[in-house]
C-alpha positions, 0 to 999 in steps of 0.5 A: 914902943910897939914894933911891927915885928919882934922875935919871941925867945923864951928860957927854953930857947936860951938853955938849948943855945947854952948847951951847944955853946958848952958842947964840942960843936959850934959849926958842922955838928949834929944840931943842924941836921936835927933842925933840917929834919924838923923843917922837913917834917913840918913841910912834908918835903923830901929834903931840906938844906939850912943856910946862913940866910934866905937871900942865900937860899934864893941864890942857891936855888937859882944856881941849883936850877942852872939859871945863868947868863942869857937866861931870863927869870921872872918875879913880882915888884912886891918883895924884898929885893933879895928875890930879884937880886938872886937871879941877877947874881947868876947873870940872868935878865930880870922881868916882873909880873904884877900882883893881884890887888886882893891878895898882893900875891902873883896875879895869875891873870897877868901872868897868863897874858904875859906868857902868851905875849913874851917872845922870850919865855922865863927859864924859871919864875919866883912867886912870893907868898906875901905876908904869909898867904900862899899864892895860887900854887896849883894854877902856877904849876899848871902854867909851868908845865905848859910853858916849861919853866921851873918855880922857886917859892919865896916862902920867906913869910910863910913857914907854917902856912897851908894851901888846903891841907898842903903845907907850904914847902912841901914842893908839891907844885914847885921845884924849891921852896926858900924860907927865912928865919930872920927874928921878925919871921915866924920862927928865928935862928937869928939869921938863917934860911933854908931850901926844901926839895923833893929832888935829890939831885937838887939837894946834892947840888945845893949841899955842894954849893953851900960848902964851897963847891966841895963834895965828900961823897965818894961816888962823886970823886973823880979819883977813887980815894977813900981816905977820910981826909980827902975831898974834891971841889967839883963846882964854884961855891962859898961857905953858906952853912948855918952853924949849930948855935943858930940851928939849935935855936931854930929847932927849939923855936919850931916846937912852938910854931903852932902856937905862934901861928895861932897867936898871929891868927888871933891878932889878925882876927881882932884887927879884922873885927875892930877896924872893919867899920873904918875906910881901911881895906883889910887882908883878904884870905881866901878860904882854902888858905891858912896864912901864917901872918908874918905881916898884917897889911892894911891899905888906906887912901894914898892921900892920907897914908903918909899922914897916918904912918907918921902919926903912928910913929909919933905914938911910938907905934913903929909900923912899916911898909912892905914893899917899895916896888923892886923895879923902881929902885935905882939899880933897876931903873938903870935897866929900863924899868919905869914907873907905870909898868906895874900899877898894882904894885905901885899902888899898893906901896902908896896905900899900905902900912904893916901893923904890929903883929908878933906873938908876944903883942899883948891885947893892951898894946894892940888896943893902943894901936886900934885906938890910934887908928880909930882916933885918926879916921874920926878926926881926918876928912877924906 
């Protein structure tokens, strides 16, 4: 079996986790802060707060930016539903912006048109770094200043990616960036996520919200009590913390992130080289970006996509598709969204296949994938 994605955990990772299991702290210990500092350094960010999942991180980002009932937020249809759910859980109204057909990221052209025409402007926009490729961060930042909206980067796919020499997560062109550490992502903590920020007030708010709305900062107390046992609840939150077991796995994994991304880019380059003569649209990576290649997504004629998908599965090559357009899920159709509203995202979902890509994918297994693709196209009439 060859999956489309797979974690890469070695003996050093396991040894670090075992040390924590034998220590005095399984949660709320020193390893969480260690992991956060490593993310800060990697992303060149001012602050980092780790949490139990990227879905939680997206929700906390919306809460921290005070998204609420009566507000509107925009995102792309080509994403996992968590991106959209985060704002809806805050009571806000959702709308979408279609993607660029070449990058599969937020279309700045479509966004400009929508912003000009919209009677109700968005309070915030959540763009997605699809498959690990950064979106056009500078252009979106310029628009945010013109139209006065906040930006939450959904960088669940893009830890270690760069825009020129600026790492995704620096928040140079956004308010908050969110990462995922699910097992198929660039590094893993099992389940887990993080938010990076440059604003201390946002960081403090996230820290309170992820700790059940509780603060232990004396300067935020209503009562000036200095006993260690004292705390105050100042907001409504839940326990969204990451534990030390997961955090030390992440801290160990992040030491290998450069080699992970180098390997992913090597795999992508080999696919590009060997599949270039077939009727396949390969990933388009603009020169100023370095993708982390969480996914390697090809596009084929929609008339044969499902047939190819099934043929690969039959050969135990467990490809996937990213993503079903969010606006076409039943819950969003009830909100009035319809097929045909975001045609680029819809066509993407009908043409795309995510091929296997992960650090431990051997050349032998990759060649099996390539051989099957070549055989399919040599024996299929378009």
